[in-house]
N, C-alpha and C positions, 0 to 999 in steps of 0.2 A: 623434771628435765629438758632441756632444750639440745636441738641437735646442729651444730654448724661445721662447715668446712674447718680445712687444717693445713696449712700449709705442706708439700710435700715434695722430694726430690723428683727432679723432672721423669717422667715415664714415657718410655718408650713405644714405638707403633707395634713391633714385633717383639717376641721373646727368644731369646736362643742367647749361645755361649760357642765357647770351641770346641763342644760334642760336634758340632754340625758338620765341622771338616774332616772329623772321626765318619760318621754316616754316611758322608758325601764319599769319601774316598770307597768306602766299601760299597754306595751304590754304582760307582763304576767299575770294580769290579765284576757286580752281577750284571750289571747292563753287558759286560763283553762275554759272561758266559751265558746270558740267557742267546745270545745271539747264538754261540756255539749250538746251545738246544733248540736255537729255531734252525740252524742247518741240517740237525740231525733229524729233527722233524718231517722236513721236506723231503731229506733222502730216503728216512723209511718208508714215508708215502709212496716214493716212486717205487721202491723196491719192491714192496710187498704190492704193489699197481701191476709192476710187468710179473711179478711170481703168479699173483691169481690169476690174471688174464692173460698171459701170455707166456706164464711157463718156462720163465729163464728167470736165472741170476744179474741183474744190470740192474744200475740207475738213470737207465733213459727217461727223459721225461715225455711220457707216452698216456693217450689219454684212454678209459677204459672202454671209448664209447665206439671206439675203433677194431673190438676185438672181434675172433670168428669162431667162438665159444656157440652162437646159435642157442637150443635150449639148455641146454647146460650151465649157461652164462648165471640161471636163478640161481643155482645151488651155489656160487660164490659166495653170495652176502649171506647164506646160510652159516657157512663154513665160518666165514668169519665173526661172525653172530655167538659161533659158538665156542669160540678161541676168549674171545670178550667175557663171554659170562664165565667162562673157567678163571681165568684172571680176576674178575671183580670178586669169585666166591671163595678162591685160596689166595690172593694177592690183597685186597683192598676196595671195599667198595666205592671209596673217594674217584676211581676212575671213571665212575658211573654218571653220566651229564654231560655237561658242555660247559663245565667249565669254571665259568664266570659267577655263578650262585655258590658253589663251591669255595671259591676264592674268599666271597663276601662273607659269607659264614665265617668260616675262618678267621678272618679279620676282626670280625665283632664278636664272638660268640668260642672263641677259641684260642685266645689271646695272640695269633697271628703266629701259631704254633702248628708245623705241616710236617708230615713222615717223608723219610728218603725214599720209602715207596712209591710214593706219589711220582716224587722227581724222576723215577725210573719209570713206573707200570703205565703211568697217563700217556708219557708222547708211543710207547710199545704199543700200546692198546688204542690210540686214538692213529697209529700206523694202518695197522689192523686193521681196521673199521673204515676208514676212508679207501688204502688202498684194498680190501676186497668191496669197493664200490660205496662205501657208504655216503649218503650224499650231504657231507657237511664239510666246514670249512677246518683251517688249521689253526685259526687265532684262539678259538676256545681252549684248545689243548694247549697250547704253546702259553696262554696266560695262566694255566693252572701251574704249567711247569716250570714258568718262571719265576711265579709266587713261590712253590716251592723249595727253588734254589735260592732267591732270596730269604724266605724264612729258615732255612738251614743255616746258612751263613750267620744270618741273626743270632742263632741259636747257640751258636759256638763263641759271643761275645757277651760282655756284661751291660747289656744294653733293658731299656726299659719295654713295654709293652707296645707302649706309643712308636718307639724307634724301630720294633721286631715289624711293626705294621708298616711303615715310611718303605722296609727294606723290600718287605713281601710283596708291596704295591709295585715298587722300582722294578723288582722281577720281571713282573706280570706284565707291565706296561712296554719294559723294553724288549720283551720276544713279542710282542705286537708289532712295535716298530721293526724290528728286524724283519717278520714275514711282510708285513705290508709297505714298508718304509715312509712310514705316516710320524715321524715323532712328535709334533703339534699335536696331533690327535689324540693319541697315546697319552700325554700328560693331561689333554681336558678329560679324556675317557676316566682317569686316575682322580681326577676332582671330581667329576660329575658321577661316578658309580663306586669307587672303592674307598676313596679315601675318607669319606665323612668329615673332611675337615679342610682348613686350607691356612696353612701355616708354615714357617720356614723349616722348621724340622721333618714335616714330610714332602713337600713342595720342592725343595732344593734334591735333595737325595733322587726323587721321582726324574725331574727335567736331567740330572747329571745323567742316569743311567740310561735315559730316552738318547741322550746328546752321543753318548758313546757307543752305543745302538745303532744310530744311524750312520752317524762314523765309519763304524763296522761293515754296514750291512753289503757297501758295493766289494769287497772282499769275498765275505762268506756267502753272500748269496745275489746279488746284481744290484745295478745301480739304475736310475731312474724311474719315472712314474710306471705302475704297473699296469694303467690303461689310459695309457696318453690319448689328451681328447682337445680339439680346440672349436668352440662354438661361436656363434655370433653374437655380438651384443642385443642385446634384448629391447622392447620397446615398452612403454606405461602399462600395455595392454595385456602385458604377462602378469602382471601382480593378479587380477583374476585367475587367469590361470593356474598362478601358484597357490591360492586358495582352493583352489579346487584339486591341485595336485595333493595338496596335504589333507583334505577331509578323505580323501581316496585312499592313503598312506595309511592314516590312521585308521581307518574301518580295514586296513587288509590287515593292522598288525594285531587289531581288536579280534578279528578272527583267526588270525594264527596262533595266537596265546589262548585264546578260550579253547580254540582247537587240542590244542596242543595237550593240555590238563585233560579236557575230556578223553582223550585217548589213554595218557598217562594211567587215569582212574579206570579204564577198561582192561588193561593189562595188571591192576591190584585185585580185580577181581576175578582174575583166572586162577585157578586150583593147581596151579604148578610154581614150584620154587621157581623166583625172580632170575636165577643164573640161566635160564631157558628161554626169556623174554627176549634177549639181544637176537637169538636165533628166529624165534618167528618173526620179530621187526625186519630180521635181514631178508624171510624169504617175501615181506612185501617188496621191500629194495629188488630181489631179482625179477620179480615179475615185473615189475615197473622197468626194469631197467632193460629187459627182453623187446618191452614194446617201445619205449625211448633211450635208448643206449648213453643219449648226451645227459640223460638225471643223473647216472651215475656219478661219484667220486665229486672232488671240488667243484670243479666247473668254471675257473676261471677263463677259459677259452672263450663257454657261452657267457659268460658275461660281458668279455671283450665285443663278443657278434654283437649281443644287444645293444651296447652303447655306441655303437658304430652302426646300425640299424644294419645289419647284416642277416636278418630273421625276415622271412616271410610272415603274416598275421595269423598265419594258419598252425606253421610251426612251433610258432610261440606258443599260442594254445596250448596245443598239445604237450609240449616241451613242461609249461609251468604247472600245469594240473597232475601231471605225473610228480614232479619235481617237489611240490608240495605235499601228495597226499604220502610219496613216500617217507619224504622229509618226518612228516609229523609221526608216522609209524614208526620209524627208526628210535627218532630222537625219544617218545612217548614210551619206549621198551627199555628205556636205561641203558642204552648203549654209550662209546665213547667219541664226542664228536662236538664241534660248534657251531654256532647259529649265524656269523655275520656272514659267510659266503651264501648261503641261502636265503638270506634277507638281499643282501645285493642281487642276486638272479631275480628272484621273485619283483622285486620293488624295482628294478629295471625292467623287465618282462612287461610288466604294467604301464611304465611310462615309454614304452616299446607300442602298445597296443594301442594307448588313449593321447599318446602324442599329436599323431597327425591331425586331431579334432581340434587340441587345443591352438590359439591365436597368441603372438606377442613376441613368439621367439622359433628360433632356429629347431624344426623337431630333432636334431639330432641333441639336443638339450633335455629334452623330457625325460628319456631314459634315467641320466644322469642324476635329475632333480627327484624322481620317483624314487630312485634306489638310497638317495640320501635321507628322504622324508621318513621311507620306510624304517631305516636306521633307526632315526631318532626318534620315532614315534614308539618303535617298540620297544626300544631302551630308556627312553626317558632321557636321550641326551642331546638336544638339539645342536647344542654348537659343537660337540664332539662330532657330530655326524658332520655337521654344513664344512669342518677345517677336513676331515677324512675323506670326503669327496673330493675337495681339493686339492690335499695332496694325491691322490689315487691318480689324477689325472692334471694337473698342474693348469687347468681351464682357469684362469681369472674371471673370463665374462660367465661364469655361472656362479658367483659366489651371490649374488644379491638373490637371485630366484631358490639357491639352495636354501637360504636362510628364511627366505621367508612360507616356503613348502615344509620345512621342518618343524617352523614356529607353529604353523596350521597344523600338523599331524601330532608334534608335540601336545599341542591344549586339544585335541581331539581325544586323545588317551586318555589326558590327567581326569577330564571330564568324564571320561564313559567307562574307564578301567580301573577300581581301585589299587589294583596291584599289576606291576609289569611281568613281562616275562621271566625276569630274572628274580623278582623279590618272591614270586609266587611258592616258588617251590620252598622257599626258606621259612613261607610263613607255614605251610603245610606241616612243617616240622617244629612246629610252636613257637618261631620267633618273628614278631613283625617289627619291620624295618620302616622308622617315617625319616623320609630321604629329603626331604625340604632342610635345607641351610640356612644359619643366621646367625648373626651375632649374639653372643650369650647376654644376657644384661649385666648378670654380675660381673663380666668380662671388661664392660664397659666403664665400671664404678669403681672408685678405691674406695678404701676403707675409709678414711677420711669423710668421704662424700656422706656416709650413712650414720658413723659413730656417733654415740653420747660425749659429749665433752664435760657438761657438768655430772661428774662422776664422786661418789659417796665412798671412799674406803674405810680399811681398818691400819691401823697403826700395830705393827708388830708387837709392839711392847705392852699393848692392851692385855688385859688377864680375858681369860674367856666366858670367865661369870660377867663383866661390863660386857662386853661384845653381846653375851646374849640378852642380856638387860637392855641396851641400847640400839644394835643392829637388827636384833632377831625376836625381837618384842613385840607386846601387841600392836603397835606402829610400824610392823615392818614394812619397810619400801619395795626392797629387789631380793630377789630370791639367793645374791650372791654378791660379793663385795671383792675390790681388788685389795692385797694386803701388801704394804710399803714398808721398808723398815731402811731409813736415812735416805730418803724421798728414790728408792727404786722398788719396782714392782718385785717381789719375791712368789707370789700365786695368787688363785682363787680363793676364797673361802665361802662353803656353803654350811648351812646350819648342821647335816648330818657330821661334817667331819669333823663336829666338836663333842659330837656324842662320846661320853665314855672317858674323857679327861676331867683332870681334875679343875675344878674353878680358879683354883689360883694362878695356872697355869698360861703361861702368857703363849698369844697366839704364833707368834716366831718360831716356837718352840717346837711347832707340828710341822714344820716346813726344813727340808733338809740342804745340801748347796749345789743339787741340780738347778740349773737354770727352769725358770716356767716358761709355760706354753704361753705366749704373747704375738700379738698381729700389729702391722704395722702399718703405719697411714698410707703410706704409697703402696701398698697391695691392694691387688684386685680382689674385689668382693670373691669370686670363684676361689682364690687360693686360700682364701679363709674359710670360704663355706666346708672347703673340701680337707682343711684341719679338723674342723669342728668334728664333723662325719666320721674321718679318721678315727679318731679318740672319743668319739661319744660323748663331746661335752658341749654346753648350749650356749657359752660365751666365752670371751679372751678380752685380756686386758691390751690397751693398746699402748705401745712405748712409742718413744720419738723417733729411736732409730738403733740398730742393731748394737749388742753391748754397750748399749747407755738405757738402761732401765726406766727413767722418766716417764712416768704417767701421765700420757695425756688424755687417753679418753675410754671406751670401753666398747665391744660392739658383741651383737648377741644373732642368734637366730632370727627373732624377730626385726632387726635390725635390716639385715640382708635382702628381707623379700620386699624392703622400699625399692631397692633396684629396679624391682618386675614394674612397678605400678608405670614409668615410664613406656615401657613397651605393651602393657594393656590398655594405656589410649591410643598408642602407633595403630594396633592392631584392632580393634573395637570402636573407638569413639567416632563418630561418623558425623562432620561440622561442615558449615557451611562458611568460609571464609571470606568471601566477597557474594556481592549481590550483583546483578546487570542493573544498570541507572535507568532501569524502564519506568516511565511514566512520574520521573521526576520534574519537578514545577507545577505541574497539575493541580488542578482543585481538587 
């Protein structure tokens, strides 16, 4: 048999139909609801901060660092941890952790279905955890909350699992947009961390939701950059400094991720129920907050001071040491809170300490560069980190240093860490996540490119006896044959199908009026491979076009394997295509 190509109808760059408009419309609604949820979460953080540290019912934006509780401040995070433990024990365990791993797990292993409890209890528990001094950010909780909103809305409509995933992610990243005012970085977070694909059915709803959240943010939360900054242009010498920054931030990311899971392992060895762990973590937070009050809470004011070099080196060292320790212990205890704000603070602090020693740029640049590189290395999302830092500051002069340092940190962590802080937790639950993206070779090739066109077939008017003698006899060439009646395919015939029938029965009598399973020349190999897997069959006849069952070929599982040969060559074959013309003309 020989394999040739066959003319096909023009193929499109992307798959998509009118259902995209429905998904985009739902995403717009979800973007608005996630913005409201972000406002509610930030308001709850303020409320609980005022209640725990100042003993009053208000929504004033007060820092826990200015409290006058003295040693009693140690008890506040412990109380908050007790409440979190109770909510997790009698509400839902899904509130534990920093949100992003839980969202990834729901996407990949739970058919993008999240419960209403998460949408209600996650912001409540996070508001209590952060409001009682927890050294966390609001981004992880809002990602989980927004994702729950998107998932719940999707569950009320007749959607596929892929469409539910798109709406879950749209809710998650639009919530991040509302908190930080970073819509483009939020879209990139979806692409690099959450979607595990890049196609119109996922990108369009995500972009729509983030755009809606971006436009609504000035009304719900506030306008402008969260940390406005303007630095001077850099010189080429700064490239070396950026590489140093990338390595230093990659090392910091390795240290933080490794230490976090060792702390978590230590909690798992405790002889008490996990419900009490957040209270123990809260004790560490309280002690640290007693000595370094500015380590408590989200700390956006501290990040702003670090970016503008408003802190002395000694104060930075003490603050960062305490922040790192209490963050590790608190998050390892299984309480509720995000990781972005602590990463930003620790990265910016490292940049503020090392910046004066790095040549080639304004010293004010390095806290921002280190902040983004730490984020990019820790989350393995360097492009998102670059755009995120730019949208936080609107500093155009920083883009090139941000890219160089973030790439350096990303490369460092890829080579030194098997998993990131986000995927390690999921791996410990028995699910390994492979985060590399690539075009599936089965998507790149059509059936016409791999099918066999020189096909032996069986006529429907042939008797079973004749077919057994000619097609399934001693000289049998194939395991199955297409059956054709009046030029049209009516099905596939295997030897087992003939068992138990009288020899004089015609083959066509074995087939009813139902249309046969077929493949089309213009379909992708992926579509046909899926059809074979769903129906548990080995091969399909290929017909000219829908509704016209003229046989033009046959495609089998072994044919589909051919599509991967090119990918193997691209990934594993090392060849020298050109040589330097050294020594030419010499004797």
